[in-house]
N, C-alpha and C positions, 0 to 999 in steps of 0.2 A: 530623389528618394537612395537608399541601399536598395539592393533585393530580397535580403534578409525579411525588411519591411512590404516589401509587395508584392511581392510571387506570390501566388493562393499555396504552393503548400507553402511553404515557411510561416503563414497569418493560418492557415488551418493549425502548421506544428505551437505557435503561440499560441491561440486561443485552448489546445490542449497543454499545454504547458503552462496555464497561470492555471487555468481553471484544478487539477491536477493539486497545484501546490494550494492555490487556495483551500482543496479539500483537505487537501494534509494538515493545515493549521486546524481545521474544522475538529477532525477525527483528534489531533495529540493534545488540543488542551485539556480534552478529561485525560489523559498517560499525565503529563506532569500539573492538571492538580489534584494527582489519584488520593494522593496523603490527607489532603486537605478536606475534603470529598468522605474518606472515611472515618472523620472524624466530626461532622457537619449531618452523614448523614446516621452513626457509628454501623459502621459497615466491617465486618471481617476481609480477610484477603478475598475468600472464595468471594465470599459478594459481591466486592468492587469486581470482582474480577468478573463476575456474571452480566453488566454494565458493558464491558467490551465484546465480551461471547456477543449480548444481544445487536451489537451493532455490524459486526461481522454476519451473524443468520439473517439479517436486513440484509445485508449492504447484498446478501445474495439474491434477495430476489430479484432488489436491483439492477442488480447485474442482469443476470436473467433478463427481465423483462426489458431492458432496457437494448437489449443486446433486438431482440423479438422486434421491439417497434420500431429501433433504427431501422433492419430491416425493410418497413414500411413507411415511415413518415421522412427518416432523414436522419444522416449521423446530427449537426448544426441544429433540430430543433431539440434532440434528445441531450445533449453538453446544453442547454440550456433548460430545460427543466431541470434536470441533475443539480445545475448548478442552485436552482431557488428553494431549493428543497434539503440540502444539508446550510444553507447557510440558516435560514428560516429556524428549520431544528436546531440550530444554537444557539441562537435566542431561544427557544425555546428552554430547552436545559438552563436561561438564566432565571426563570420565572421559576424552575422546579420544589417543591415545599418535601413533597416526600421523597422516599425512594421509588415506589411503584411511576411514579412522573417521570424520576429523573430517566428509568430505562425504556418510559415512551422515547422520550424527546433523543437518547444514546439509539434507538432503534431506526428512529425515523432521519436519522443523522446516517446510517450503515444504510438506507435503500437511496442518500444520494452520494452515498460515497462507489456504491458496486457500480452506481449508472452509470458516473462523471468515467468512471474508467472505464467502463464499455462505448461507449460511448466516441469519447476522446482517442481512445490508442484505434478501434476500427475508421475515425474518423484521419485519424496519422497514416494511419497505414497503407491506404488508399490512396494517397495525395502523394507520397513519392517512391518514386520508384526502388527499385527491388537492391541494384547498389549498395542505395544511401537506407533503403530502409530501418537499417536495425541500429544505425545511426540516429536519424531522426524520431526512432522509439524511444532511445537509451534518452535522448534532451531530455524529450518530453515526462518520462517518467524519475529524471530528476527534480521533475516539478514537487517529486515529496521530500525532496533534501532540502529546496525551497521552502519550501511549507512546515518542515520539523524545523528548521534553523527559526522560521519566525515562531514560531509558541512557545519554543527555545526561551528567546531572545526576550517577549514581550510576558513569558505570566509570571515570574517571577519581580519584575516590576506592576505588576499592577495587584499581584496577588500582598505585596506587603505596602501597598497606598492605596488601594484601596478594598477586595473581594473581589469572590470568586463568581459572581452572579455581574460582576463587572466585565468580568475577564471570558466571556462567556456572550456576551449582549457583541461586544467585540469581534464574532463571529458568523454575526450580521450580513459586514460586507460586502461579503465576495458575493450577497445578490447584487450590488453594480454596474460587476462586472462582466452580466448577462446585458447589459443595451451594448456596448464594444462586443459581443460576439454578435449579437441579430445583425450588425450596423456591418461588417466586415468578414465573417466567414463566408464562403460557398459549399455548395458539396461538394465531393470528389468526382472527376467525373466520371470514374467508371461505376458509383453510382446509381447517376443522372438518365445513361445511356442506358443502364438494365433493366431488366421486363422487374415484370410486378415482383414483390418479395417471394422468394417462393416457400418452401410449406414450412416448419422451423424441424416438424416432426424428421424430417427425412437430415436430420444429425445423428435419429438413433435407428435410422438402418440404413444398409450397407448401399457406396463400401466409404461413407462417412460412422458407419458404431465404433468399428475399430478404434478410431484412432480418438472419438470423441471420451470414449471407457480411458483410455490410453491420455489421453490428457489432462480428463479431470483429476486421474490417480496422482499425477504427479505432484499440480496445482495444490493439491491434496496435503502431501507434504513434505512443502514447500513453503506454503504459508500458515502449517501449520506449524512449523520451526520455526516463521517471522517473527508470527504474532505469541506466540509463545517467551520468546526472546524481549522483542520492542516490547510489547504492555509490559512487561515487568522489573527493563532492565533498568527507569530512571530511579522507578520505587526499590528494588535492589539497591543500586550506589547510593539510595540517601536514608536506607534501614540501616538501625544500628548494628552492631557485628552482634551483636548476643540474641538478634532477631535475624543473623543467618544473611544480613548487608555487608554493604562497603563503607557503612560511618561515615559519607560526605553528608553534606547539607545541602540544601536543595537550591542557594548558588550554584559552590561547585559543580552539582549536577548538574545543573542549567548548563552551568562555562562546559565542563565532559560533551554531555550529545550536541552543542554547539560544537564541537569540535570536529568530534564523531562523525557530526552529517556533514562535516565539509570530506568527508575522508565518501561516506556514501555518494555526494554530489557526482567527484571524479571515479568512484566505482562506476556509474553509472553509463558515463560519458566511454571511459576506458571500454566494457563491456560490450557496447555499439559494434566498435570499433572492432573489437577481436570476432564477434561475434560476422561480422561481413564480412572480415579479411576470408579465418577459418573454421567459422560456421558452426552454426548455434549451439547445438551440443555439444563439441567440447569446452566450449569458453565455460558456461553453465556451467558442467561438473567441476570446472578446476574452480571458480565462486564457489561453491556452495560447499563440497571438499574444504577447503580453506577458510569455510563461515564455521563450518563443527568443529576444528579445532580450536578456533579461538574463543569460541560458544567454553566446549572445555575449559578454558584456562581461564575464563572468564566465572563458568559454575565453580571451579575452585577454591578462586581466591581467598575467600575466607578461612581457608584452611589453613595455604601458607605462606598470605602473605603476614606482612608486621605489623606496625606502627611508619610513620610517615616513606612508602609507597604506595598513597596515592599518585606520582608522578607515571606509576609503570599503567598503570591505570589510564591518564592521559596517553601519553606513548602511543600507546596499542589503539586506542581511542577510535583514528582514523581508520585503523583497516580492521575496523569492527563490523561500520560502518561502509567500508570498499568491497568486501564479501559476504555483507551478510545482507546487503541489497541491491547489490549493482544486478543481477543478474534477472530482475523483473520484469523487463527489455525482452525479454525472453519470445515472451506469453504476448505480447504482443507483436511480435514479430511472426512467431509460426504460428503461433492460432491464426492469422488470418491470412497465413500462406495452409491453413489445412484444409479453406471451405472458398466455394466462390462469392461471388457476389451477397447473390440472390438469398443466401443462408449466410453472409459470414458475420455478423451481427449477430444471430443468435449461438449459433459456432462458438464465438472465440465469450460472445457473454454468456455461455451457461459452465462451458467447462470451467473458465478459470473463478466464475461466482459461489458457481458448486462448492465446486476445491473450498475454496477461499468462506463456504459458512459450515463446512464438515468440520474444518479448519476450527472452529466457535471455539469447539473445546478447549481450545487450548490456554486463554487465558483462566478459564476456570483451575482445571486440569493443574495447570503452575503454580496458581493463586491456595490448593487443597492443600498440595506437597509442601506449600509452602509453612500454609498456618501450620504443619508436622513437621516438617523438619530442615524446616530455611530455603530463601528464594535462591542463595546460594543452589543448594541442592535440587530444588525444582526448576535451575534453567539449566541443566547437565540432563533433560529428556531430550534438548531438542536438537542434542548436534547427531544422535539417530535419524531424525527427519534428513534433516538433512542428507546424510551422508546417504540413504533413501532414495535420495532426487535426484542424489550425482548417475544410480544406476540407472535406473525408471530412466530417463531423457533420452537414452540410448535406446529405446524403445521409440520413439516416433521416426519419422524421417528427416533426415537434411533436406530442408528446406528454402536453403541461403541460394539465391537471387532465383526466385521462384516467382512470375508474374501475376502480379493478381489479375482477374478477369470475370 
């Protein structure tokens, strides 16, 4: 068999990749069904955004807890637990009869979302050498784009031929993947050889406190921009022009999203190569500045577009995906390189996921602004946060070529 199917580091990478891909699918089923769910539960844009915000808030809880627990119990075990959590919670979403029940199950999906990323990213970072770590984590992160495309592909068909409850029942299927993970994935050697897990509170003491604060602020800024943009992007595309949207139907919206996520996939892979060659910080800054410019174009589209210009959205869609998400593997690489093995899970889990929890305000704020000024205007808020992240990344040390210990 080829080495990329048998070597330990590759098996770890595929486990994290598919776990993250299926995680993305479960999370984004809600995004694609948001207009249907608004009608079903009589929700405003702001209330629909609350469900996404809760997912992000609880993802912070899941990610921080997963990081701490993975230092003690292992990366592989937490990866399995996280996949089970988000899969069963997606199935629970299908049983929702009230807004409160819907919010509960989306919150549980969030716990699994945060936990999976923390366990998977640490697993991959510790399994790969410094020269290729950025590329490996970029491939793992590209699972999000594949999950996004999977959700975009199945949602129109299921909503057209069945209903939204069947859509979320499909989200239970990733639980079966845990059987493969349990049989094939082993813990990274650097973790198995380490001593007892360190005190997670060490990330809040010298010499780690400063980098913990800076990394958390950076994660907050870029995650706010990301979730504010991509939670509402499908809704923006499908909303009528009278509501500040692009006026596409759900089929065209899903087709556009699929094309955009192909660009996302390429963006992830390209970022890993750039980060390993030129450094984490310059590659990240380039991506988020471009994301800010493209977000501005989309946010102002209803003001300058005329009938028949839908092709322009399709043309630049892959670029939105390429630059708007391709930078995320920075966090898998850089955060792992900032902390020693004994507290790596805790440090990586806290900085990224606490930032994600704070960014939970983004879907609600964008939705609230959209209720008063239209979705196009609301999206412009995110350009500023992308630009802020471009400056913040240079407050962190350049960690390229750092060996993990």
